[in-house]
C-alpha positions in Angstrom: -31.8 17.8 11.9 -32.3 20.8 9.6 -30.8 21.1 6.2 -28.3 23.7 7.4 -27.1 21.3 10.2 -26.8 18.5 7.6 -24.7 20.8 5.4 -22.4 21.7 8.3 -21.9 18.1 9.2 -21.3 17.2 5.5 -18.7 20.0 5.2 -16.8 18.7 8.3 -16.9 15.1 7.0 -15.8 16.1 3.5 -13.1 18.5 4.8 -11.4 16.0 7.1 -7.9 15.2 5.8 -4.9 13.3 7.1 -2.1 15.8 7.7 1.3 14.1 8.1 3.2 14.7 11.3 5.9 16.2 9.1 3.5 18.9 7.9 2.6 20.2 11.4 4.1 23.5 12.7 4.7 22.9 16.4 1.9 25.1 17.6 0.4 23.8 20.9 -3.2 22.9 21.4 -4.6 23.4 24.9 -5.1 20.1 26.8 -8.8 21.1 27.5 -9.4 21.2 23.7 -7.9 17.7 23.2 -10.0 16.4 26.1 -13.1 18.0 24.5 -12.4 16.2 21.2 -11.7 12.9 22.9 -15.1 13.1 24.7 -16.8 12.8 21.3 -15.5 9.2 21.2 -17.9 8.3 23.9 -20.9 8.8 21.5 -19.8 6.1 19.0 -22.1 3.1 18.5 -21.2 0.2 20.7 -22.9 -3.2 20.8 -23.8 -4.1 24.4 -22.5 -0.7 25.5 -19.0 -2.3 25.9 -17.4 1.1 24.9 -14.1 -0.5 23.9 -12.2 2.7 23.0 -9.3 3.7 25.2 -6.8 6.5 24.6 -3.2 7.2 25.9 -2.5 10.9 25.5 1.1 12.2 25.2 2.0 15.9 25.3 4.9 18.1 26.3 7.8 16.2 27.8 5.9 12.9 27.7 5.5 13.3 24.0 9.2 13.6 23.4 9.8 10.7 25.8 7.4 8.5 23.8 9.3 9.3 20.6 12.4 7.9 22.2 10.6 4.9 23.7 8.9 4.2 20.3 12.2 4.3 18.5 13.9 2.1 21.1 11.1 -0.4 20.9 11.7 -0.6 17.1 15.4 -0.9 17.5 15.4 -3.4 20.3 12.8 -5.7 18.8 13.8 -5.7 15.2 16.3 -8.3 13.9 19.7 -6.6 13.3 19.7 -7.5 9.6 16.3 -5.6 9.2 17.0 -2.6 11.4 17.4 0.7 9.6 18.8 3.9 11.2 16.4 6.0 9.0 13.4 4.2 10.5 14.8 4.7 14.0 15.3 8.4 13.4 11.9 8.8 11.9 10.2 7.3 14.9 12.4 9.4 17.2 11.5 12.7 15.5 8.0 12.2 14.2 6.6 13.7 17.4 8.7 16.9 17.1 6.1 19.1 15.5 3.0 17.5 17.0 1.1 19.1 19.9 -0.3 15.8 21.1 -0.1 12.2 20.3 -3.0 9.9 21.1 -2.6 6.1 21.0 -6.1 4.7 20.3 -6.8 1.2 21.5 -9.6 -1.3 21.3 -10.0 -2.7 24.8 -11.6 -6.1 24.4 -14.5 -6.6 26.7 -15.2 -9.8 28.7 -18.5 -10.7 26.9 -17.5 -13.5 24.5 -20.9 -13.2 22.7 -19.8 -9.9 21.1 -17.5 -10.6 18.2 -14.1 -8.9 18.1 -14.9 -7.3 14.8 -17.8 -5.4 16.4 -15.4 -4.1 19.1 -12.9 -3.0 16.4 -15.8 -1.3 14.5 -16.9 0.6 17.6 -13.4 1.7 18.4 -13.0 2.9 14.7 -16.2 4.8 14.9 -15.0 6.4 18.1 -11.8 7.4 16.4 -13.7 8.9 13.5 -15.7 11.0 16.0 -12.5 12.3 17.4 -11.0 13.1 13.9 -14.2 14.9 12.9 -14.2 16.9 16.1 -10.6 18.0 15.4 -11.6 19.0 11.9 -14.5 21.1 13.2 -12.0 23.0 15.4 -9.5 23.5 12.6 -7.0 21.0 14.2 -4.9 18.8 11.9 -4.8 15.1 12.6 -3.0 12.1 11.2 -4.1 8.5 12.1 -1.0 6.4 11.6 -0.6 2.6 11.7 3.2 2.9 11.3 6.1 2.1 13.5 5.3 -0.5 16.2 1.5 0.0 16.1 0.6 -3.6 15.3 3.5 -5.3 17.1 3.0 -7.0 20.5 5.9 -5.1 22.0 3.9 -1.9 21.9 0.9 -3.7 23.5 3.3 -4.8 26.3 4.7 -1.3 26.7 1.1 0.0 27.1 0.3 -2.9 29.5 -2.6 -4.1 27.3 -4.2 -7.6 27.3 -3.4 -10.0 24.5 -6.9 -9.5 23.0 -6.6 -5.7 23.0 -5.7 -4.0 19.7 -3.7 -0.9 19.1 -5.8 0.9 16.5 -3.2 3.6 15.7 -1.2 6.6 16.7 -3.1 9.9 16.2 -1.0 13.0 15.8 -2.7 16.3 16.5 -1.4 19.8 15.8 -1.8 22.7 13.4 -0.4 23.1 9.9 0.5 26.0 7.6 -0.1 23.8 4.5 -3.2 24.6 2.4 -5.9 21.9 2.5 -5.7 19.4 -0.4 -8.8 18.6 -2.4 -10.5 15.4 -1.5 -10.2 12.5 -3.9 -12.1 9.3 -4.2 -11.1 6.6 -6.7 -14.5 4.9 -7.2 -17.7 6.8 -7.9 -20.3 6.4 -5.1 -22.8 5.0 -7.7 -20.6 2.0 -7.9 -20.6 1.5 -4.1 -24.3 1.6 -3.6 -26.8 -1.0 -4.9 -30.5 0.0 -4.6 -32.8 -3.0 -4.5 
């Protein structure tokens, strides 16, 4: 890899930002572009080549339908005393300005010798590939763990196995908002120990 290639990659990595679904502008991304971005997931590191990443892609009418189904899952599986209309409305409408919603899943393989954490790490690396691909194409993304993401009702809705894990909901679209400056709280020198 040349220095210029490294600098391009460094810029993409440093420019990646989470852009909330509420900051998207409703502009539609071609399905082929989303597919091209998702194909980058396949090059994540994976122990034993288990390739545990799976993606459920919603767009157009299915996107709006998922917003309703997600909100209903919350309402129907939350104790009445904890339900909030504002949360229901948020889940119903947080897809309104997105072009696509991708539910990322770690699909547990059947090799018990591979620890679950390694499958989670592989799926996370796959998601990062996808997010960086979106950034390289000027597409905004938001990896959310809100709503029903970590509840078994969403796993059942997606017909997942008990050992599978929903890694998050990824909203894709475009924004008119200017990019925010990246901030890190701890200097890198405090995170690396040379021996």
